[in-house]
C-alpha positions, -999 to +999 in steps of 0.1 A: -379-271-018-363-250-044-352-224-018-335-251+003-317-265-028-304-230-037-292-225-001-274-258-001-258-249-035-247-215-022-232-230+010-213-256-010-200-230-034-188-208-005-172-239+011-154-247-022-141-211-024-128-212+012-111-245+007-096-236-026-079-204-013-043-203-026-020-201+005+010-190-016-009-161-030-016-148+006+020-149+014+029-131-018+003-104-011+017-099+024+052-094+009+038-069-017+020-049+010+051-049+032+073-036+003+047-009-004+048+002+033+086+002+033+088+022+000+063+047+013+082+052+046+115+056+027+099+082+003+086+102+032+119+100+050+138+111+019+114+140+013+118+151+049+156+152+046+158+169+012+169+206+014+144+232+002+155+263-018+137+296-018+144+323-044+130+358-042+113+371-073+138+388-095+167+379-072+195+356-082+205+347-046+192+313-035+189+305+002+190+268+013+170+257+043+177+223+059+154+204+082+167+201+118+162+165+130 
């Protein structure tokens, strides 16, 4: 009898959690994840278009290399 009472309590607790889920929080989380993906993509794009400079040891000449896209 105790096992059945515990199972009923667990099911009702789970049901309360499911029903009480905040809908606005889900939309806010989706917005935050979207912004993280966009920021990451822009960072990768910016890094890919940034020129790279190489300097030989002891040489003052600097050579710029640009990505060809």
